[in-house]
PQR file with spaces between the fields and no chain letter, atoms N, CA, C, O and H, PARSE charges and radii, in Angstrom:
ATOM       1  N    UNK     1      79.914  119.782   99.773 -0.4000 1.5000
ATOM       2  CA   UNK     1      80.044  118.564   99.005 -0.0000 2.0000
ATOM       3  C    UNK     1      79.367  117.403   99.736  0.5500 1.7000
ATOM       4  O    UNK     1      78.635  116.628   99.120 -0.5500 1.4000
ATOM       5  N    UNK     2      79.605  117.278  101.028 -0.4000 1.5000
ATOM       6  CA   UNK     2      79.055  116.170  101.805 -0.0000 2.0000
ATOM       7  C    UNK     2      77.537  116.271  101.910  0.5500 1.7000
ATOM       8  O    UNK     2      76.827  115.280  101.738 -0.5500 1.4000
ATOM       9  H    UNK     2      80.200  117.907  101.528  0.4000 1.0000
ATOM      10  N    UNK     3      77.046  117.472  102.193 -0.4000 1.5000
ATOM      11  CA   UNK     3      75.602  117.656  102.390 -0.0000 2.0000
ATOM      12  C    UNK     3      74.786  117.351  101.143  0.5500 1.7000
ATOM      13  O    UNK     3      73.633  116.934  101.247 -0.5500 1.4000
ATOM      14  H    UNK     3      77.622  118.278  102.333  0.4000 1.0000
ATOM      15  N    UNK     4      75.370  117.554   99.959 -0.4000 1.5000
ATOM      16  CA   UNK     4      74.644  117.345   98.706 -0.0000 2.0000
ATOM      17  C    UNK     4      75.031  116.055   97.993  0.5500 1.7000
ATOM      18  O    UNK     4      74.650  115.850   96.840 -0.5500 1.4000
ATOM      19  H    UNK     4      76.307  117.893   99.874  0.4000 1.0000
ATOM      20  N    UNK     5      75.772  115.197   98.651 -0.4000 1.5000
ATOM      21  CA   UNK     5      76.257  113.963   98.023 -0.0000 2.0000
ATOM      22  C    UNK     5      75.123  112.991   97.742  0.5500 1.7000
ATOM      23  O    UNK     5      74.157  112.887   98.498 -0.5500 1.4000
ATOM      24  H    UNK     5      76.082  115.363   99.587  0.4000 1.0000
ATOM      25  N    UNK     6      75.273  112.291   96.642 -0.4000 1.5000
ATOM      26  CA   UNK     6      74.350  111.226   96.244 -0.0000 2.0000
ATOM      27  C    UNK     6      75.116  109.913   96.335  0.5500 1.7000
ATOM      28  O    UNK     6      76.209  109.789   95.783 -0.5500 1.4000
ATOM      29  H    UNK     6      76.057  112.376   96.028  0.4000 1.0000
ATOM      30  N    UNK     7      74.552  108.944   97.023 -0.4000 1.5000
ATOM      31  CA   UNK     7      75.176  107.621   97.119 -0.0000 2.0000
ATOM      32  C    UNK     7      75.130  106.937   95.761  0.5500 1.7000
ATOM      33  O    UNK     7      74.108  106.960   95.076 -0.5500 1.4000
ATOM      34  H    UNK     7      73.664  109.044   97.472  0.4000 1.0000
ATOM      35  N    UNK     8      76.240  106.331   95.383 -0.4000 1.5000
ATOM      36  CA   UNK     8      76.314  105.552   94.142 -0.0000 2.0000
ATOM      37  C    UNK     8      76.952  104.212   94.476  0.5500 1.7000
ATOM      38  O    UNK     8      77.511  104.038   95.558 -0.5500 1.4000
ATOM      39  H    UNK     8      77.070  106.312   95.940  0.4000 1.0000
ATOM      40  N    UNK     9      76.868  103.267   93.548 -0.4000 1.5000
ATOM      41  CA   UNK     9      77.512  101.973   93.793 -0.0000 2.0000
ATOM      42  C    UNK     9      78.942  101.990   93.251  0.5500 1.7000
ATOM      43  O    UNK     9      79.338  102.899   92.522 -0.5500 1.4000
ATOM      44  H    UNK     9      76.414  103.408   92.668  0.4000 1.0000
ATOM      45  N    UNK    10      79.693  100.975   93.623 -0.4000 1.5000
ATOM      46  CA   UNK    10      81.104  100.907   93.212 -0.0000 2.0000
ATOM      47  C    UNK    10      81.249  100.868   91.695  0.5500 1.7000
ATOM      48  O    UNK    10      82.157  101.492   91.144 -0.5500 1.4000
ATOM      49  H    UNK    10      79.372  100.237   94.215  0.4000 1.0000
ATOM      50  N    UNK    11      80.373  100.149   91.023 -0.4000 1.5000
ATOM      51  CA   UNK    11      80.448  100.035   89.560 -0.0000 2.0000
ATOM      52  C    UNK    11      80.330  101.408   88.903  0.5500 1.7000
ATOM      53  O    UNK    11      81.089  101.723   87.987 -0.5500 1.4000
ATOM      54  H    UNK    11      79.636   99.643   91.470  0.4000 1.0000
ATOM      55  N    UNK    12      79.398  102.215   89.358 -0.4000 1.5000
ATOM      56  CA   UNK    12      79.232  103.571   88.823 -0.0000 2.0000
ATOM      57  C    UNK    12      80.468  104.405   89.131  0.5500 1.7000
ATOM      58  O    UNK    12      80.969  105.126   88.268 -0.5500 1.4000
ATOM      59  H    UNK    12      78.781  101.959   90.102  0.4000 1.0000
ATOM      60  N    UNK    13      80.957  104.305   90.360 -0.4000 1.5000
ATOM      61  CA   UNK    13      82.154  105.044   90.762 -0.0000 2.0000
ATOM      62  C    UNK    13      83.327  104.709   89.837  0.5500 1.7000
ATOM      63  O    UNK    13      84.040  105.607   89.388 -0.5500 1.4000
ATOM      64  H    UNK    13      80.551  103.720   91.061  0.4000 1.0000
ATOM      65  N    UNK    14      83.527  103.426   89.554 -0.4000 1.5000
ATOM      66  CA   UNK    14      84.662  102.994   88.737 -0.0000 2.0000
ATOM      67  C    UNK    14      84.597  103.529   87.307  0.5500 1.7000
ATOM      68  O    UNK    14      85.634  103.714   86.671 -0.5500 1.4000
ATOM      69  H    UNK    14      82.948  102.697   89.918  0.4000 1.0000
ATOM      70  N    UNK    15      83.402  103.775   86.803 -0.4000 1.5000
ATOM      71  CA   UNK    15      83.264  104.317   85.446 -0.0000 2.0000
ATOM      72  C    UNK    15      83.759  105.761   85.359  0.5500 1.7000
ATOM      73  O    UNK    15      84.013  106.257   84.261 -0.5500 1.4000
ATOM      74  H    UNK    15      82.560  103.624   87.320  0.4000 1.0000
ATOM      75  N    UNK    16      83.897  106.432   86.481 -0.4000 1.5000
ATOM      76  CA   UNK    16      84.201  107.864   86.473 -0.0000 2.0000
ATOM      77  C    UNK    16      85.546  108.244   87.077  0.5500 1.7000
ATOM      78  O    UNK    16      85.867  109.430   87.157 -0.5500 1.4000
ATOM      79  H    UNK    16      83.691  106.029   87.373  0.4000 1.0000
ATOM      80  N    UNK    17      86.333  107.271   87.503 -0.4000 1.5000
ATOM      81  CA   UNK    17      87.636  107.578   88.096 -0.0000 2.0000
ATOM      82  C    UNK    17      88.749  106.865   87.342  0.5500 1.7000
ATOM      83  O    UNK    17      88.512  105.878   86.644 -0.5500 1.4000
ATOM      84  H    UNK    17      86.072  106.307   87.438  0.4000 1.0000
ATOM      85  N    UNK    18      89.943  107.369   87.489 -0.4000 1.5000
ATOM      86  CA   UNK    18      91.113  106.785   86.845 -0.0000 2.0000
ATOM      87  C    UNK    18      91.527  105.514   87.582  0.5500 1.7000
ATOM      88  O    UNK    18      91.771  105.538   88.788 -0.5500 1.4000
ATOM      89  H    UNK    18      90.136  108.170   88.056  0.4000 1.0000
ATOM      90  N    UNK    19      91.602  104.410   86.850 -0.4000 1.5000
ATOM      91  CA   UNK    19      91.931  103.104   87.443 -0.0000 2.0000
ATOM      92  C    UNK    19      93.280  103.107   88.160  0.5500 1.7000
ATOM      93  O    UNK    19      93.406  102.568   89.260 -0.5500 1.4000
ATOM      94  H    UNK    19      91.404  104.391   85.870  0.4000 1.0000
ATOM      95  N    UNK    20      94.280  103.712   87.534 -0.4000 1.5000
ATOM      96  CA   UNK    20      95.617  103.663   88.128 -0.0000 2.0000
ATOM      97  C    UNK    20      95.696  104.505   89.402  0.5500 1.7000
ATOM      98  O    UNK    20      96.376  104.121   90.354 -0.5500 1.4000
ATOM      99  H    UNK    20      94.178  104.149   86.640  0.4000 1.0000
ATOM     100  N    UNK    21      95.008  105.650   89.430 -0.4000 1.5000
ATOM     101  CA   UNK    21      94.995  106.462   90.642 -0.0000 2.0000
ATOM     102  C    UNK    21      94.300  105.721   91.779  0.5500 1.7000
ATOM     103  O    UNK    21      94.767  105.726   92.917 -0.5500 1.4000
ATOM     104  H    UNK    21      94.456  105.962   88.657  0.4000 1.0000
ATOM     105  N    UNK    22      93.180  105.085   91.454 -0.4000 1.5000
ATOM     106  CA   UNK    22      92.456  104.330   92.472 -0.0000 2.0000
ATOM     107  C    UNK    22      93.286  103.150   92.966  0.5500 1.7000
ATOM     108  O    UNK    22      93.301  102.864   94.164 -0.5500 1.4000
ATOM     109  H    UNK    22      92.801  105.081   90.529  0.4000 1.0000
ATOM     110  N    UNK    23      93.970  102.467   92.063 -0.4000 1.5000
ATOM     111  CA   UNK    23      94.813  101.333   92.448 -0.0000 2.0000
ATOM     112  C    UNK    23      95.929  101.782   93.391  0.5500 1.7000
ATOM     113  O    UNK    23      96.244  101.085   94.355 -0.5500 1.4000
ATOM     114  H    UNK    23      93.957  102.699   91.091  0.4000 1.0000
ATOM     115  N    UNK    24      96.525  102.940   93.117 -0.4000 1.5000
ATOM     116  CA   UNK    24      97.580  103.471   93.984 -0.0000 2.0000
ATOM     117  C    UNK    24      97.046  103.754   95.387  0.5500 1.7000
ATOM     118  O    UNK    24      97.695  103.436   96.384 -0.5500 1.4000
ATOM     119  H    UNK    24      96.269  103.507   92.334  0.4000 1.0000
ATOM     120  N    UNK    25      95.867  104.351   95.454 -0.4000 1.5000
ATOM     121  CA   UNK    25      95.271  104.658   96.758 -0.0000 2.0000
ATOM     122  C    UNK    25      94.925  103.371   97.495  0.5500 1.7000
ATOM     123  O    UNK    25      95.190  103.247   98.690 -0.5500 1.4000
ATOM     124  H    UNK    25      95.340  104.610   94.644  0.4000 1.0000
ATOM     125  N    UNK    26      94.333  102.414   96.783 -0.4000 1.5000
ATOM     126  CA   UNK    26      93.962  101.141   97.413 -0.0000 2.0000
ATOM     127  C    UNK    26      95.195  100.447   97.987  0.5500 1.7000
ATOM     128  O    UNK    26      95.150   99.911   99.094 -0.5500 1.4000
ATOM     129  H    UNK    26      94.118  102.515   95.811  0.4000 1.0000
ATOM     130  N    UNK    27      96.275  100.458   97.249 -0.4000 1.5000
ATOM     131  CA   UNK    27      97.513   99.843   97.727 -0.0000 2.0000
ATOM     132  C    UNK    27      98.045  100.586   98.953  0.5500 1.7000
ATOM     133  O    UNK    27      98.486   99.957   99.915 -0.5500 1.4000
ATOM     134  H    UNK    27      96.312  100.893   96.350  0.4000 1.0000
ATOM     135  N    UNK    28      98.005  101.918   98.924 -0.4000 1.5000
ATOM     136  CA   UNK    28      98.517  102.689  100.061 -0.0000 2.0000
ATOM     137  C    UNK    28      97.665  102.489  101.314  0.5500 1.7000
ATOM     138  O    UNK    28      98.153  102.648  102.433 -0.5500 1.4000
ATOM     139  H    UNK    28      97.646  102.429   98.143  0.4000 1.0000
ATOM     140  N    UNK    29      96.391  102.142  101.125 -0.4000 1.5000
ATOM     141  CA   UNK    29      95.511  101.873  102.255 -0.0000 2.0000
ATOM     142  C    UNK    29      95.638  100.435  102.759  0.5500 1.7000
ATOM     143  O    UNK    29      95.012  100.063  103.752 -0.5500 1.4000
ATOM     144  H    UNK    29      95.994  102.013  100.216  0.4000 1.0000
ATOM     145  N    UNK    30      96.453   99.628  102.068 -0.4000 1.5000
ATOM     146  CA   UNK    30      96.726   98.264  102.528 -0.0000 2.0000
ATOM     147  C    UNK    30      95.810   97.196  101.974  0.5500 1.7000
ATOM     148  O    UNK    30      95.805   96.071  102.475 -0.5500 1.4000
ATOM     149  H    UNK    30      96.962   99.930  101.262  0.4000 1.0000
ATOM     150  N    UNK    31      95.030   97.522  100.946 -0.4000 1.5000
ATOM     151  CA   UNK    31      94.138   96.523  100.364 -0.0000 2.0000
ATOM     152  C    UNK    31      94.899   95.568   99.468  0.5500 1.7000
ATOM     153  O    UNK    31      95.900   95.934   98.853 -0.5500 1.4000
ATOM     154  H    UNK    31      95.034   98.435  100.540  0.4000 1.0000
ATOM     155  N    UNK    32      94.411   94.341   99.403 -0.4000 1.5000
ATOM     156  CA   UNK    32      94.997   93.301   98.558 -0.0000 2.0000
ATOM     157  C    UNK    32      94.387   93.375   97.167  0.5500 1.7000
ATOM     158  O    UNK    32      93.326   93.964   96.964 -0.5500 1.4000
ATOM     159  H    UNK    32      93.597   94.044   99.903  0.4000 1.0000
ATOM     160  N    UNK    33      95.093   92.756   96.201 -0.4000 1.5000
ATOM     161  CA   UNK    33      94.605   92.745   94.812 -0.0000 2.0000
ATOM     162  C    UNK    33      93.533   91.687   94.589  0.5500 1.7000
ATOM     163  O    UNK    33      92.668   91.847   93.728 -0.5500 1.4000
ATOM     164  H    UNK    33      95.956   92.277   96.366  0.4000 1.0000
ATOM     165  N    UNK    34      93.588   90.609   95.363 -0.4000 1.5000
ATOM     166  CA   UNK    34      92.669   89.496   95.154 -0.0000 2.0000
ATOM     167  C    UNK    34      92.163   89.015   96.509  0.5500 1.7000
ATOM     168  O    UNK    34      92.921   88.993   97.479 -0.5500 1.4000
ATOM     169  H    UNK    34      94.290   90.479   96.062  0.4000 1.0000
ATOM     170  N    UNK    35      90.884   88.628   96.587 -0.4000 1.5000
ATOM     171  CA   UNK    35      90.327   88.169   97.865 -0.0000 2.0000
ATOM     172  C    UNK    35      91.085   87.007   98.506  0.5500 1.7000
ATOM     173  O    UNK    35      91.061   86.856   99.727 -0.5500 1.4000
ATOM     174  H    UNK    35      90.269   88.646   95.799  0.4000 1.0000
ATOM     175  N    UNK    36      91.748   86.195   97.706 -0.4000 1.5000
ATOM     176  CA   UNK    36      92.512   85.080   98.278 -0.0000 2.0000
ATOM     177  C    UNK    36      93.722   85.569   99.078  0.5500 1.7000
ATOM     178  O    UNK    36      94.283   84.819   99.876 -0.5500 1.4000
ATOM     179  H    UNK    36      91.768   86.317   96.713  0.4000 1.0000
ATOM     180  N    UNK    37      94.122   86.822   98.865 -0.4000 1.5000
ATOM     181  CA   UNK    37      95.274   87.391   99.566 -0.0000 2.0000
ATOM     182  C    UNK    37      94.865   88.169  100.816  0.5500 1.7000
ATOM     183  O    UNK    37      95.709   88.504  101.648 -0.5500 1.4000
ATOM     184  H    UNK    37      93.667   87.432   98.217  0.4000 1.0000
ATOM     185  N    UNK    38      93.575   88.454  100.944 -0.4000 1.5000
ATOM     186  CA   UNK    38      93.091   89.243  102.079 -0.0000 2.0000
ATOM     187  C    UNK    38      91.965   90.176  101.645  0.5500 1.7000
ATOM     188  O    UNK    38      91.305   89.936  100.634 -0.5500 1.4000
ATOM     189  H    UNK    38      92.890   88.183  100.269  0.4000 1.0000
ATOM     190  N    UNK    39      91.756   91.226  102.405 -0.4000 1.5000
ATOM     191  CA   UNK    39      90.662   92.160  102.141 -0.0000 2.0000
ATOM     192  C    UNK    39      90.968   93.047  100.945  0.5500 1.7000
ATOM     193  O    UNK    39      92.021   93.682  100.882 -0.5500 1.4000
ATOM     194  H    UNK    39      92.292   91.421  103.226  0.4000 1.0000
ATOM     195  N    UNK    40      90.042   93.086   99.999 -0.4000 1.5000
ATOM     196  CA   UNK    40      90.155   93.987   98.856 -0.0000 2.0000
ATOM     197  C    UNK    40      89.305   95.220   99.116  0.5500 1.7000
ATOM     198  O    UNK    40      88.421   95.206   99.973 -0.5500 1.4000
ATOM     199  H    UNK    40      89.186   92.570  100.050  0.4000 1.0000
ATOM     200  N    UNK    41      89.575   96.277   98.378 -0.4000 1.5000
ATOM     201  CA   UNK    41      88.775   97.488   98.509 -0.0000 2.0000
ATOM     202  C    UNK    41      87.320   97.195   98.135  0.5500 1.7000
ATOM     203  O    UNK    41      86.396   97.674   98.792 -0.5500 1.4000
ATOM     204  H    UNK    41      90.294   96.288   97.683  0.4000 1.0000
ATOM     205  N    UNK    42      87.129   96.424   97.103 -0.4000 1.5000
ATOM     206  CA   UNK    42      85.773   96.080   96.662 -0.0000 2.0000
ATOM     207  C    UNK    42      85.024   95.278   97.726  0.5500 1.7000
ATOM     208  O    UNK    42      83.799   95.358   97.820 -0.5500 1.4000
ATOM     209  H    UNK    42      87.880   96.034   96.569  0.4000 1.0000
ATOM     210  N    UNK    43      85.749   94.518   98.513 -0.4000 1.5000
ATOM     211  CA   UNK    43      85.125   93.685   99.527 -0.0000 2.0000
ATOM     212  C    UNK    43      84.917   94.362  100.876  0.5500 1.7000
ATOM     213  O    UNK    43      84.333   93.773  101.786 -0.5500 1.4000
ATOM     214  H    UNK    43      86.744   94.453   98.437  0.4000 1.0000
ATOM     215  N    UNK    44      85.387   95.583  101.005 -0.4000 1.5000
ATOM     216  CA   UNK    44      85.279   96.297  102.280 -0.0000 2.0000
ATOM     217  C    UNK    44      83.945   97.031  102.345  0.5500 1.7000
ATOM     218  O    UNK    44      83.757   98.048  101.678 -0.5500 1.4000
ATOM     219  H    UNK    44      85.861   96.061  100.266  0.4000 1.0000
ATOM     220  N    UNK    45      83.036   96.524  103.136 -0.4000 1.5000
ATOM     221  CA   UNK    45      81.700   97.118  103.212 -0.0000 2.0000
ATOM     222  C    UNK    45      81.687   98.418  104.007  0.5500 1.7000
ATOM     223  O    UNK    45      80.646   99.069  104.097 -0.5500 1.4000
ATOM     224  H    UNK    45      83.188   95.697  103.679  0.4000 1.0000
ATOM     225  N    UNK    46      82.812   98.806  104.583 -0.4000 1.5000
ATOM     226  CA   UNK    46      82.895  100.076  105.297 -0.0000 2.0000
ATOM     227  C    UNK    46      83.080  101.262  104.348  0.5500 1.7000
ATOM     228  O    UNK    46      82.878  102.409  104.745 -0.5500 1.4000
ATOM     229  H    UNK    46      83.658   98.277  104.510  0.4000 1.0000
ATOM     230  N    UNK    47      83.459  100.995  103.112 -0.4000 1.5000
ATOM     231  CA   UNK    47      83.660  102.065  102.131 -0.0000 2.0000
ATOM     232  C    UNK    47      82.334  102.402  101.474  0.5500 1.7000
ATOM     233  O    UNK    47      81.563  101.515  101.108 -0.5500 1.4000
ATOM     234  H    UNK    47      83.623  100.062  102.790  0.4000 1.0000
ATOM     235  N    UNK    48      82.079  103.698  101.329 -0.4000 1.5000
ATOM     236  CA   UNK    48      80.890  104.149  100.604 -0.0000 2.0000
ATOM     237  C    UNK    48      81.334  105.026   99.439  0.5500 1.7000
ATOM     238  O    UNK    48      82.377  105.677   99.499 -0.5500 1.4000
ATOM     239  H    UNK    48      82.705  104.418  101.626  0.4000 1.0000
ATOM     240  N    UNK    49      80.537  105.036   98.387 -0.4000 1.5000
ATOM     241  CA   UNK    49      80.855  105.751   97.153 -0.0000 2.0000
ATOM     242  C    UNK    49      79.792  106.806   96.898  0.5500 1.7000
ATOM     243  O    UNK    49      78.609  106.589   97.157 -0.5500 1.4000
ATOM     244  H    UNK    49      79.689  104.508   98.338  0.4000 1.0000
ATOM     245  N    UNK    50      80.240  107.987   96.373 -0.4000 1.5000
ATOM     246  CA   UNK    50      79.335  109.122   96.255 -0.0000 2.0000
ATOM     247  C    UNK    50      79.665  109.989   95.043  0.5500 1.7000
ATOM     248  O    UNK    50      80.764  109.941   94.490 -0.5500 1.4000
ATOM     249  H    UNK    50      81.201  108.164   96.163  0.4000 1.0000
ATOM     250  N    UNK    51      78.665  110.786   94.655 -0.4000 1.5000
ATOM     251  CA   UNK    51      78.812  111.805   93.615 -0.0000 2.0000
ATOM     252  C    UNK    51      78.308  113.102   94.221  0.5500 1.7000
ATOM     253  O    UNK    51      77.326  113.114   94.963 -0.5500 1.4000
ATOM     254  H    UNK    51      77.773  110.825   95.104  0.4000 1.0000
ATOM     255  N    UNK    52      78.990  114.195   93.899 -0.4000 1.5000
ATOM     256  CA   UNK    52      78.551  115.493   94.413 -0.0000 2.0000
ATOM     257  C    UNK    52      79.170  116.598   93.573  0.5500 1.7000
ATOM     258  O    UNK    52      79.704  116.348   92.492 -0.5500 1.4000
ATOM     259  H    UNK    52      79.788  114.186   93.296  0.4000 1.0000
ATOM     260  N    UNK    53      79.092  117.816   94.078 -0.4000 1.5000
ATOM     261  CA   UNK    53      79.738  118.965   93.444 -0.0000 2.0000
ATOM     262  C    UNK    53      80.647  119.626   94.465  0.5500 1.7000
ATOM     263  O    UNK    53      80.315  119.745   95.645 -0.5500 1.4000
ATOM     264  H    UNK    53      78.658  118.018   94.956  0.4000 1.0000
ATOM     265  N    UNK    54      81.811  120.057   93.973 -0.4000 1.5000
ATOM     266  CA   UNK    54      82.781  120.763   94.789 -0.0000 2.0000
ATOM     267  C    UNK    54      83.243  121.966   93.980  0.5500 1.7000
ATOM     268  O    UNK    54      83.772  121.811   92.879 -0.5500 1.4000
ATOM     269  H    UNK    54      82.081  119.961   93.015  0.4000 1.0000
ATOM     270  N    UNK    55      83.048  123.151   94.517 -0.4000 1.5000
ATOM     271  CA   UNK    55      83.386  124.394   93.806 -0.0000 2.0000
ATOM     272  C    UNK    55      82.709  124.443   92.434  0.5500 1.7000
ATOM     273  O    UNK    55      83.296  124.918   91.462 -0.5500 1.4000
ATOM     274  H    UNK    55      82.619  123.277   95.411  0.4000 1.0000
ATOM     275  N    UNK    56      81.479  123.953   92.365 -0.4000 1.5000
ATOM     276  CA   UNK    56      80.700  123.987   91.130 -0.0000 2.0000
ATOM     277  C    UNK    56      81.025  122.897   90.127  0.5500 1.7000
ATOM     278  O    UNK    56      80.433  122.872   89.048 -0.5500 1.4000
ATOM     279  H    UNK    56      81.001  123.567   93.154  0.4000 1.0000
ATOM     280  N    UNK    57      81.936  122.004   90.441 -0.4000 1.5000
ATOM     281  CA   UNK    57      82.329  120.936   89.515 -0.0000 2.0000
ATOM     282  C    UNK    57      81.881  119.587   90.054  0.5500 1.7000
ATOM     283  O    UNK    57      81.904  119.354   91.262 -0.5500 1.4000
ATOM     284  H    UNK    57      82.416  122.025   91.317  0.4000 1.0000
ATOM     285  N    UNK    58      81.472  118.698   89.151 -0.4000 1.5000
ATOM     286  CA   UNK    58      81.078  117.338   89.526 -0.0000 2.0000
ATOM     287  C    UNK    58      82.292  116.566   89.990  0.5500 1.7000
ATOM     288  O    UNK    58      83.335  116.577   89.337 -0.5500 1.4000
ATOM     289  H    UNK    58      81.453  118.887   88.169  0.4000 1.0000
ATOM     290  N    UNK    59      82.154  115.898   91.114 -0.4000 1.5000
ATOM     291  CA   UNK    59      83.231  115.065   91.653 -0.0000 2.0000
ATOM     292  C    UNK    59      82.661  113.722   92.090  0.5500 1.7000
ATOM     293  O    UNK    59      81.470  113.595   92.374 -0.5500 1.4000
ATOM     294  H    UNK    59      81.307  115.888   91.644  0.4000 1.0000
ATOM     295  N    UNK    60      83.516  112.749   92.136 -0.4000 1.5000
ATOM     296  CA   UNK    60      83.187  111.425   92.650 -0.0000 2.0000
ATOM     297  C    UNK    60      84.147  111.161   93.792  0.5500 1.7000
ATOM     298  O    UNK    60      85.328  111.497   93.708 -0.5500 1.4000
ATOM     299  H    UNK    60      84.483  112.853   91.906  0.4000 1.0000
ATOM     300  N    UNK    61      83.646  110.561   94.857 -0.4000 1.5000
ATOM     301  CA   UNK    61      84.523  110.299   95.979 -0.0000 2.0000
ATOM     302  C    UNK    61      84.097  109.050   96.718  0.5500 1.7000
ATOM     303  O    UNK    61      82.947  108.616   96.646 -0.5500 1.4000
ATOM     304  H    UNK    61      82.687  110.288   94.925  0.4000 1.0000
ATOM     305  N    UNK    62      85.054  108.486   97.430 -0.4000 1.5000
ATOM     306  CA   UNK    62      84.723  107.396   98.335 -0.0000 2.0000
ATOM     307  C    UNK    62      85.112  107.822   99.740  0.5500 1.7000
ATOM     308  O    UNK    62      86.029  108.617   99.944 -0.5500 1.4000
ATOM     309  H    UNK    62      85.988  108.839   97.489  0.4000 1.0000
ATOM     310  N    UNK    63      84.396  107.275  100.685 -0.4000 1.5000
ATOM     311  CA   UNK    63      84.642  107.584  102.087 -0.0000 2.0000
ATOM     312  C    UNK    63      85.194  106.341  102.767  0.5500 1.7000
ATOM     313  O    UNK    63      84.597  105.266  102.711 -0.5500 1.4000
ATOM     314  H    UNK    63      83.651  106.629  100.519  0.4000 1.0000
ATOM     315  N    UNK    64      86.343  106.510  103.408 -0.4000 1.5000
ATOM     316  CA   UNK    64      87.039  105.425  104.095 -0.0000 2.0000
ATOM     317  C    UNK    64      87.514  105.965  105.431  0.5500 1.7000
ATOM     318  O    UNK    64      88.305  106.908  105.465 -0.5500 1.4000
ATOM     319  H    UNK    64      86.828  107.383  103.453  0.4000 1.0000
ATOM     320  N    UNK    65      87.055  105.395  106.520 -0.4000 1.5000
ATOM     321  CA   UNK    65      87.442  105.832  107.865 -0.0000 2.0000
ATOM     322  C    UNK    65      87.203  107.324  108.067  0.5500 1.7000
ATOM     323  O    UNK    65      88.047  108.029  108.620 -0.5500 1.4000
ATOM     324  H    UNK    65      86.413  104.628  106.493  0.4000 1.0000
ATOM     325  N    UNK    66      86.041  107.797  107.612 -0.4000 1.5000
ATOM     326  CA   UNK    66      85.624  109.197  107.752 -0.0000 2.0000
ATOM     327  C    UNK    66      86.534  110.170  107.002  0.5500 1.7000
ATOM     328  O    UNK    66      86.543  111.362  107.306 -0.5500 1.4000
ATOM     329  H    UNK    66      85.356  107.224  107.163  0.4000 1.0000
ATOM     330  N    UNK    67      87.297  109.675  106.029 -0.4000 1.5000
ATOM     331  CA   UNK    67      88.109  110.522  105.152 -0.0000 2.0000
ATOM     332  C    UNK    67      87.533  110.408  103.755  0.5500 1.7000
ATOM     333  O    UNK    67      87.280  109.305  103.270 -0.5500 1.4000
ATOM     334  H    UNK    67      87.290  108.706  105.782  0.4000 1.0000
ATOM     335  N    UNK    68      87.323  111.554  103.100 -0.4000 1.5000
ATOM     336  CA   UNK    68      86.807  111.563  101.741 -0.0000 2.0000
ATOM     337  C    UNK    68      87.969  111.660  100.752  0.5500 1.7000
ATOM     338  O    UNK    68      88.799  112.564  100.856 -0.5500 1.4000
ATOM     339  H    UNK    68      87.528  112.450  103.493  0.4000 1.0000
ATOM     340  N    UNK    69      88.030  110.748   99.810 -0.4000 1.5000
ATOM     341  CA   UNK    69      89.019  110.761   98.737 -0.0000 2.0000
ATOM     342  C    UNK    69      88.285  111.204   97.479  0.5500 1.7000
ATOM     343  O    UNK    69      87.441  110.473   96.962 -0.5500 1.4000
ATOM     344  H    UNK    69      87.356  110.015   99.725  0.4000 1.0000
ATOM     345  N    UNK    70      88.600  112.395   96.986 -0.4000 1.5000
ATOM     346  CA   UNK    70      87.821  113.058   95.951 -0.0000 2.0000
ATOM     347  C    UNK    70      88.543  112.989   94.615  0.5500 1.7000
ATOM     348  O    UNK    70      89.736  113.277   94.520 -0.5500 1.4000
ATOM     349  H    UNK    70      89.285  112.990   97.407  0.4000 1.0000
ATOM     350  N    UNK    71      87.792  112.599   93.576 -0.4000 1.5000
ATOM     351  CA   UNK    71      88.334  112.502   92.212 -0.0000 2.0000
ATOM     352  C    UNK    71      87.613  113.518   91.331  0.5500 1.7000
ATOM     353  O    UNK    71      86.391  113.655   91.387 -0.5500 1.4000
ATOM     354  H    UNK    71      86.823  112.365   93.653  0.4000 1.0000
ATOM     355  N    UNK    72      88.398  114.230   90.514 -0.4000 1.5000
ATOM     356  CA   UNK    72      87.824  115.173   89.556 -0.0000 2.0000
ATOM     357  C    UNK    72      88.216  114.721   88.159  0.5500 1.7000
ATOM     358  O    UNK    72      89.058  113.838   87.998 -0.5500 1.4000
ATOM     359  H    UNK    72      89.391  114.118   90.469  0.4000 1.0000
ATOM     360  N    UNK    73      87.609  115.323   87.157 -0.4000 1.5000
ATOM     361  CA   UNK    73      87.963  114.935   85.792 -0.0000 2.0000
ATOM     362  C    UNK    73      89.308  115.528   85.365  0.5500 1.7000
ATOM     363  O    UNK    73      89.805  115.218   84.281 -0.5500 1.4000
ATOM     364  H    UNK    73      86.925  116.041   87.288  0.4000 1.0000
ATOM     365  N    UNK    74      89.897  116.375   86.208 -0.4000 1.5000
ATOM     366  CA   UNK    74      91.214  116.933   85.892 -0.0000 2.0000
ATOM     367  C    UNK    74      92.342  115.996   86.306  0.5500 1.7000
ATOM     368  O    UNK    74      93.513  116.289   86.063 -0.5500 1.4000
ATOM     369  H    UNK    74      89.493  116.627   87.088  0.4000 1.0000
ATOM     370  N    UNK    75      91.999  114.876   86.926 -0.4000 1.5000
ATOM     371  CA   UNK    75      92.999  113.908   87.321 -0.0000 2.0000
ATOM     372  C    UNK    75      93.563  114.139   88.712  0.5500 1.7000
ATOM     373  O    UNK    75      94.471  113.424   89.136 -0.5500 1.4000
ATOM     374  H    UNK    75      91.048  114.638   87.123  0.4000 1.0000
ATOM     375  N    UNK    76      93.044  115.118   89.422 -0.4000 1.5000
ATOM     376  CA   UNK    76      93.539  115.365   90.779 -0.0000 2.0000
ATOM     377  C    UNK    76      92.762  114.527   91.772  0.5500 1.7000
ATOM     378  O    UNK    76      91.574  114.256   91.597 -0.5500 1.4000
ATOM     379  H    UNK    76      92.307  115.699   89.078  0.4000 1.0000
ATOM     380  N    UNK    77      93.450  114.131   92.801 -0.4000 1.5000
ATOM     381  CA   UNK    77      92.818  113.424   93.905 -0.0000 2.0000
ATOM     382  C    UNK    77      93.038  114.265   95.144  0.5500 1.7000
ATOM     383  O    UNK    77      94.175  114.570   95.503 -0.5500 1.4000
ATOM     384  H    UNK    77      94.416  114.351   92.943  0.4000 1.0000
ATOM     385  N    UNK    78      91.954  114.640   95.796 -0.4000 1.5000
ATOM     386  CA   UNK    78      92.048  115.413   97.034 -0.0000 2.0000
ATOM     387  C    UNK    78      91.678  114.541   98.183  0.5500 1.7000
ATOM     388  O    UNK    78      90.818  113.669   98.059 -0.5500 1.4000
ATOM     389  H    UNK    78      91.030  114.393   95.504  0.4000 1.0000
ATOM     390  N    UNK    79      92.311  114.758   99.298 -0.4000 1.5000
ATOM     391  CA   UNK    79      92.034  113.983  100.498 -0.0000 2.0000
ATOM     392  C    UNK    79      91.721  114.942  101.622  0.5500 1.7000
ATOM     393  O    UNK    79      91.453  114.512  102.744 -0.5500 1.4000
ATOM     394  H    UNK    79      93.010  115.466   99.399  0.4000 1.0000
């Protein structure tokens, strides 16, 4: 998955993942909802967004602190 990943931007990533699942992960990682409250996930330049295949299926994932958070169209999130 990592070797064949294609870099994408956050906007593209957001079109392909479940908003509520992403919001839950962002909150668990300590991100704020609004820049006036602190660092948001969108404002963290350390996060990268990608598209790839895992077990033959298209997946979208973001990388945070060398951990890949993988989203599939089945609604599962793998870490």
